[in-house]
N, C-alpha and C positions, 0 to 999 in steps of 0.2 A: 504494500500500500504506500509506504513512504517513498520507494523508488519511483513509482508511477506519478506521484505528486511532484517530485523533483523533475522528472522528465517533462511533465506538462508545463511546469513553471519555466523550465529551460526553453521549451518550444515557444511559449508565449513571448519570452524575452527576445529570442532570435527573430520572431516574426515582427515585433515592434521595432527592433534594430534595423531589419531589412526595409521596413516601410519608411523609417526616418531617412535612411540613406538613399533609397530609390524614388521617393515621392517627388513628382515633378514640381519644380519651382520656377518662378520667373527670374529672368536675368536682372540683376540690380541695375537701375538706371544710373549711369555714370558718364562723365564727360568723354566725348569722342573727339580726338584731335586730328587735324589735317593741315598741311601747309601747301601754299602755292609758291610761286616765285618770290613774291614780296610780302605775303600776308600769312598769318597763323589764324586758323579757325578752330573754335572750341564749341561743340554742340552738345548740350545736355538735355536729353528728353526727360519729361516729367514721369514717364512710364515706359516700360518695355512690353506692355500688353497691347493687344489689338484694340481698336476702337479710337475714340477721340483722344488726341494727344497734343501736347504743346512742347515747344523747343525753346530753350534759352540759348542765345548765341553770344559769344564773346569773340570779337575780331580785333586783332592787333597787327601792327607791322612787326618785322623781325626784331626790332629794338624794344618791343613791348608797349609802344604808344598806341592809343586807341585809334582805330580806323573808322572813318565815318563815310556815309553815302547810302544810296539805296541798296538794300540787301534783299535778294529773292531766294526762296527755298523751293526746290522741285523734288517732291518725293516720287520715287518710282520703284517698281518691283519687276525688273526686266525679265526674270525667269518666267514670270506668269503673264507678261505683256501688259502690266498695269502701270499707269502713270497718272499723277494728279496735275492739275493746272498749276503753274507757278504762283507762289504766294509771296506777297511783299511783307517783310518782317517789320514790326513796329519798333522804332527806336525807343530805348528805355533810359539810356545814359550814354555818354561817349563810349563807343566801341561795344555797346551792349544792346541786344535786340531780342525780341520775343515773337514767336509765331504760335498762335493758339488755335484750337479747334481743328486740327489736322486729322482727317478720318483715315487712319491706317487700318483698313478693314480686314486684313488677312495676316495670319501668322506666317513668319518666314523672314527671309533676308530682303530688306529694303535698302535702297540707295538714296541718300538725301544729298542732292546737289545744292550747294550754297554758292551764291555769286555776289560779288561786290566789285563794281566797275568791270574791268577786264579780267579780274582774278576769279577763278572758279575751281572748286574742289568737290569731290564726291566722297561722302562719309557713309560707310556701311552701318546699318542698324538692324540687329536681329530682334524680331518680335515673337513673343510666345502667345 
């Protein structure tokens, strides 16, 4: 009787441990960096989940000075043939911009193209 109780308890512990390790989790939203010839782009999504999303952008020159101008963001999922219309980012402060309400409707690898003047970068973003 005691051995079977220990075996059951061990099985439950092993099952719980396996669920903790293997349970699917979202990827933590963190800054994504890209550089062009003259500028450095830092894109931080509010989420890595599908659905409505927002991006904070920080754009500087190579010396770290804020870069200003009209910024556009173009989300696309080339593997599936999806692309959204370009979105103009709203300036928040020198070198800082925000894009809100972007409908990234499918899980998978997206490419976020960010443009400022003639500088353009593509930043990969994986959604779950």
